[in-house]
C-alpha positions as CSV (number, residue, x, y, z in Angstrom):
1,M,50.8,-0.1,-34.2
2,T,50.0,2.1,-37.2
3,S,51.5,1.2,-40.5
4,T,51.7,3.6,-43.4
5,R,51.1,3.1,-47.1
6,L,52.1,5.4,-49.9
7,E,49.8,5.9,-52.9
8,L,51.4,7.6,-55.9
9,L,49.1,10.5,-57.0
10,S,51.1,12.2,-59.7
11,R,54.6,12.6,-61.3
12,H,55.9,15.8,-62.7
13,R,58.8,16.7,-64.9
14,L,61.3,19.1,-63.2
15,R,64.3,19.1,-65.6
16,D,64.8,22.5,-67.2
17,P,68.3,22.8,-68.7
18,G,67.6,26.4,-69.6
19,L,67.3,27.3,-65.9
20,G,70.0,24.8,-64.7
21,L,67.5,22.5,-62.9
22,N,69.0,19.2,-63.9
23,E,69.7,17.3,-60.7
24,P,67.3,18.2,-57.9
25,S,68.9,17.0,-54.7
26,G,66.9,18.5,-51.9
27,L,63.3,19.5,-51.1
28,T,61.4,21.5,-48.6
29,L,57.8,22.6,-48.3
30,N,56.7,26.1,-47.2
31,R,54.6,26.7,-44.1
32,D,51.2,26.7,-45.7
33,G,52.0,23.8,-48.0
34,S,51.5,25.8,-51.2
35,A,55.1,25.7,-52.6
36,L,58.3,23.7,-52.6
37,Y,62.0,24.8,-52.8
38,T,64.7,22.7,-54.3
39,V,68.4,22.9,-55.2
40,S,70.3,21.3,-58.1
41,D,73.8,20.1,-57.1
42,D,75.2,21.3,-60.4
43,T,73.8,24.8,-60.3
44,K,74.3,27.8,-58.0
45,A,70.6,28.5,-57.5
46,I,67.6,28.0,-55.3
47,F,64.4,27.1,-57.2
48,R,60.8,27.7,-56.0
49,L,58.2,25.2,-57.4
50,D,54.5,24.9,-57.3
51,L,53.0,21.5,-56.2
52,K,53.1,20.3,-59.8
53,G,56.8,21.0,-60.1
54,R,56.5,24.1,-62.2
55,V,59.4,26.6,-61.5
56,S,58.4,30.1,-60.5
57,V,61.2,32.0,-62.2
58,A,60.4,35.2,-60.3
59,D,60.8,33.5,-57.0
60,S,63.9,31.5,-57.9
61,F,67.4,33.0,-57.6
62,F,71.1,32.5,-57.9
63,I,73.5,32.3,-55.0
64,G,77.3,32.0,-54.9
65,L,77.4,28.4,-53.9
66,D,77.6,25.1,-55.7
67,D,77.5,21.4,-54.6
68,L,74.2,22.1,-52.7
69,E,72.6,18.8,-51.5
70,G,69.8,19.6,-49.1
71,I,67.4,22.5,-48.2
72,A,65.0,23.4,-45.4
73,I,62.8,26.4,-44.7
74,R,62.2,27.9,-41.3
75,R,61.3,31.0,-39.2
76,E,57.9,31.8,-40.8
77,D,59.3,31.2,-44.3
78,S,61.9,33.9,-43.8
79,E,65.0,31.7,-44.0
80,L,66.3,28.8,-46.0
81,L,69.0,26.5,-44.8
82,V,71.0,24.6,-47.4
83,V,73.8,22.1,-47.0
84,Q,77.0,22.1,-49.0
85,E,78.5,18.6,-49.2
86,A,82.0,19.6,-50.2
87,T,82.6,21.6,-47.1
88,N,80.0,19.9,-44.8
89,S,78.6,23.4,-44.1
90,V,75.1,24.7,-43.3
91,V,74.4,27.9,-45.1
92,L,71.7,30.3,-44.0
93,V,70.0,32.3,-46.8
94,D,67.6,35.2,-46.1
95,L,64.6,34.8,-48.4
96,K,63.7,38.5,-48.4
97,T,67.1,39.7,-49.6
98,R,68.0,36.4,-51.3
99,R,71.5,36.7,-49.9
100,E,73.7,34.3,-47.9
101,H,73.5,35.4,-44.3
102,S,76.0,32.9,-42.8
103,R,78.0,29.8,-43.7
104,R,78.9,27.4,-40.9
105,P,81.0,24.3,-41.4
106,L,80.4,21.5,-38.9
107,S,84.1,21.7,-38.1
108,A,83.6,25.2,-36.7
109,M,80.7,24.2,-34.4
110,G,80.9,23.4,-30.7
111,N,81.4,19.7,-29.9
112,Y,82.7,18.9,-33.4
113,A,85.5,16.9,-31.8
114,T,82.9,14.2,-30.9
115,I,82.2,13.5,-34.6
116,A,85.4,14.6,-36.3
117,H,86.6,11.0,-36.8
118,H,83.6,10.4,-39.1
119,F,84.7,13.1,-41.5
120,P,87.9,12.3,-43.3
121,D,90.2,15.1,-44.6
122,P,90.2,15.5,-47.5
123,P,86.4,14.7,-47.8
124,D,85.4,11.3,-49.4
125,N,82.2,12.4,-51.1
126,N,80.1,10.9,-48.3
127,G,79.3,14.1,-46.5
128,L,76.1,16.0,-45.6
129,E,73.1,15.3,-47.8
130,G,69.9,16.3,-46.1
131,I,68.6,18.9,-43.7
132,T,65.3,19.6,-41.9
133,V,64.0,21.6,-38.9
134,N,62.2,20.3,-35.9
135,T,59.3,22.8,-35.8
136,S,58.6,22.2,-32.1
137,N,62.0,23.6,-30.9
138,D,63.7,24.9,-34.0
139,H,66.5,22.4,-33.7
140,V,68.1,21.5,-37.0
141,F,68.9,18.0,-38.2
142,V,71.4,17.2,-40.9
143,V,72.3,13.7,-42.2
144,K,75.6,12.4,-43.5
145,E,75.3,10.1,-46.5
146,R,77.2,7.0,-45.4
147,R,80.5,5.6,-44.0
148,P,78.8,5.9,-41.6
149,G,75.3,7.3,-42.0
150,L,75.1,9.9,-39.3
151,L,72.2,12.0,-38.0
152,I,73.3,15.2,-36.3
153,E,71.2,17.6,-34.2
154,L,72.2,21.3,-34.2
155,D,71.0,24.2,-32.1
156,P,68.9,26.9,-33.8
157,S,71.8,29.3,-34.1
158,L,73.8,26.6,-36.0
159,T,76.8,27.0,-33.7
160,T,76.6,23.9,-31.5
161,I,76.3,20.2,-32.2
162,L,73.8,19.0,-29.6
163,S,73.8,15.3,-30.3
164,T,74.5,12.6,-32.9
165,R,73.4,9.2,-33.9
166,V,75.1,6.6,-36.1
167,L,72.4,5.1,-38.3
168,Q,72.8,1.3,-38.2
169,A,71.0,-2.0,-38.4
170,S,70.4,-2.2,-34.6
171,Q,67.9,0.7,-34.9
172,G,66.2,-0.8,-37.9
173,F,68.1,0.8,-40.7
174,T,68.2,-2.4,-42.8
175,H,67.1,-3.3,-46.4
176,P,66.3,-6.7,-47.8
177,K,68.4,-6.1,-50.9
178,L,71.3,-4.2,-49.6
179,K,74.1,-4.9,-47.2
180,A,74.3,-2.5,-44.2
181,D,77.5,-0.8,-45.6
182,K,75.8,-0.1,-48.9
183,L,72.7,1.7,-47.4
184,D,72.9,5.4,-47.7
185,F,70.8,8.4,-46.5
186,S,70.0,11.3,-48.9
187,G,67.2,13.4,-47.6
188,L,65.3,14.5,-44.4
189,S,61.8,15.8,-43.5
190,F,60.4,16.4,-40.1
191,D,56.9,15.0,-39.2
192,S,55.3,17.3,-36.7
193,R,52.4,14.9,-36.0
194,N,54.6,12.7,-33.9
195,D,58.0,14.3,-33.8
196,T,59.6,11.7,-36.2
197,L,61.9,12.0,-39.1
198,W,61.4,10.8,-42.7
199,I,64.8,9.8,-44.1
200,A,65.2,9.0,-47.8
201,S,67.6,6.5,-49.1
202,D,69.0,6.8,-52.6
203,K,70.3,3.3,-53.0
204,G,67.5,1.8,-50.9
205,Q,64.9,3.6,-53.0
206,C,62.8,3.9,-49.9
207,L,61.9,6.0,-46.9
208,F,62.6,5.3,-43.2
209,Q,60.4,6.8,-40.5
210,Y,62.7,7.2,-37.5
211,D,61.7,8.1,-33.9
212,W,64.6,10.2,-32.5
213,T,63.4,9.8,-28.9
214,R,63.1,6.1,-29.0
215,D,66.1,5.8,-31.4
216,A,64.3,3.3,-33.5
217,V,63.0,3.0,-37.1
218,L,59.2,2.7,-37.0
219,Q,58.8,1.5,-40.6
220,R,60.5,1.4,-44.1
221,L,58.4,2.3,-47.2
222,D,59.5,1.5,-50.7
223,L,59.1,4.5,-53.1
224,T,57.1,2.6,-55.7
225,I,56.1,4.5,-58.9
226,N,54.0,2.0,-60.8
227,T,51.5,-0.8,-60.1
228,G,52.3,-3.1,-62.9
229,N,53.5,-6.7,-62.7
230,K,56.9,-5.6,-61.5
231,D,57.0,-2.6,-59.2
232,K,59.3,0.2,-60.4
233,L,61.1,2.3,-57.8
234,I,62.3,5.9,-57.8
235,R,65.9,6.2,-59.0
236,K,68.1,8.3,-56.8
237,A,65.5,9.7,-54.4
238,E,67.5,12.7,-52.9
239,G,64.9,15.0,-51.5
240,V,61.8,14.5,-49.4
241,A,59.2,16.9,-48.0
242,F,56.2,15.8,-45.9
243,D,52.9,17.8,-45.5
244,P,51.3,16.6,-42.3
245,Q,48.1,18.6,-42.8
246,R,47.3,17.2,-46.2
247,K,49.1,13.9,-45.7
248,R,51.2,14.4,-48.8
249,M,54.8,13.2,-49.4
250,Y,56.8,14.9,-52.0
251,V,60.0,13.2,-53.4
252,V,62.4,14.3,-56.0
253,S,64.6,12.1,-58.2
254,D,68.1,13.4,-58.9
255,R,68.6,10.9,-61.8
256,D,65.3,11.6,-63.6
257,A,64.6,15.1,-62.4
258,D,61.0,14.2,-61.5
259,L,58.8,15.2,-58.6
260,Y,56.6,12.5,-57.2
261,V,53.5,13.2,-55.1
262,Y,52.2,10.5,-52.7
263,K,49.2,10.4,-50.5
264,V,50.1,9.0,-47.1
265,H,47.6,6.5,-45.8
266,D,47.8,5.5,-42.1
267,D,46.3,2.1,-41.7
268,S,45.7,0.6,-38.3
């Protein structure tokens, strides 16, 4: 079985109070791997970054939404999908017009009754956190933070819940320093090499590689950011984006507003 190792290549400062980029909480990579998009949960904006975390002001824009927690790009880089935690909605933004095209709460989607019991009313601040797109079939995955952690598969039109999985210890979602009820899930990125999902954990300070077909965690990787005597880990890792061509993993910290770039080594 192949095991994976992360090598930290660089760390870049993202925080820019002048632009409102204070708490990056989602991350996605464009199709050719040349740029990233992020959202800051305290600002009604979408930010485009280069691979060193520098904001392209001309390609960033405001939208009429706050409490944004996750972001994904799709359809030949023509659309962005963002999740709004307060309403547990998926919002489609047209990149050409920079306007909101649709806003779909989970509660308005087909088959919502099968998961309604996991979403208290009023919300308990453990709602949707991450989003990604399966590039082989255009299905959309969103993840609920905790109580319970929940992975939800949506159809491409964002109108139907296709299937759901509660993320729990029996699949491999465990952590040596956290009890199962404390483990959370904060970001998603699809790996097109093997149709798996990279799932970030804020409290776990790690990534899980999860195989949806086998319903099993393949491995857990700590998000280490130094190689001193005592390893330091990313604080509040809330966004992850994987580049399968270049084998790069990009991770953002909500707490420190930093972008971390890792090389992914697949060791036999």
